[in-house]
N, C-alpha and C positions, 0 to 999 in steps of 0.2 A: 509429637503428634502426626498421624498420617492424614493424608489428603482424602478428602471423600470423593473426588471425581472433579472432570474439568468444570462440570456446571453450565453457564452461559458463555464462555470465552469460545470464539469460533477463529479459525485461521483465514486471513484476508489477503489479496495479492494487490499491491499498489502499482500502477502503472504511469510512466511519464506522459503528461500531456502535450508538452513542446516538442518531443523527440518524435511522436507521431506526425505531427503537423510538419516538420522540418523535412521528412522524406529520406533522413538518413538512414543508412543500413543498421541492423540491429536494436535493441530494445533495452530500455532500463527498467527493471522491475524489482520490486522488494517484497519481501513475504513478513507480514506481522500478525499480531492477534488483537482482537477487540472484543469487549462486552456487548452482545447483542441486545440487551435487557436496557442498558444504559446509553446505547447510541444506536438507534436502530438505523439512521440514515447513513448515505455512504459515507466513507472516511477520506478525507483530504488532508495530506502533510507535504510540507517542503522537505524533499529528499535531495542528496547529492545526483547528479546525472554524469558518469564518468566520461562517455562519449561528448557531451555537449561542454562539458568541465565545468558545471556550475550549477548551482540550487536551482531546482525547479518543482512545480506542483505536480504532486503524485497522487491520481485518485483510484479509488477502489473499483475494481472490474469484478464482472460475474456476479 
């Protein structure tokens, strides 16, 4: 069966909040998709930050 289209799924960028505050060079970002109809608010997930070498909170930007 063929897909009819993307529908309500959009691509979002997640950026580390702790890395921004630490002042270290570089940036930890992830790209994911979300359903804008089911979750209208900004996405917040715990993801691994390779520069800080720990799991931190990543928030949706833009």
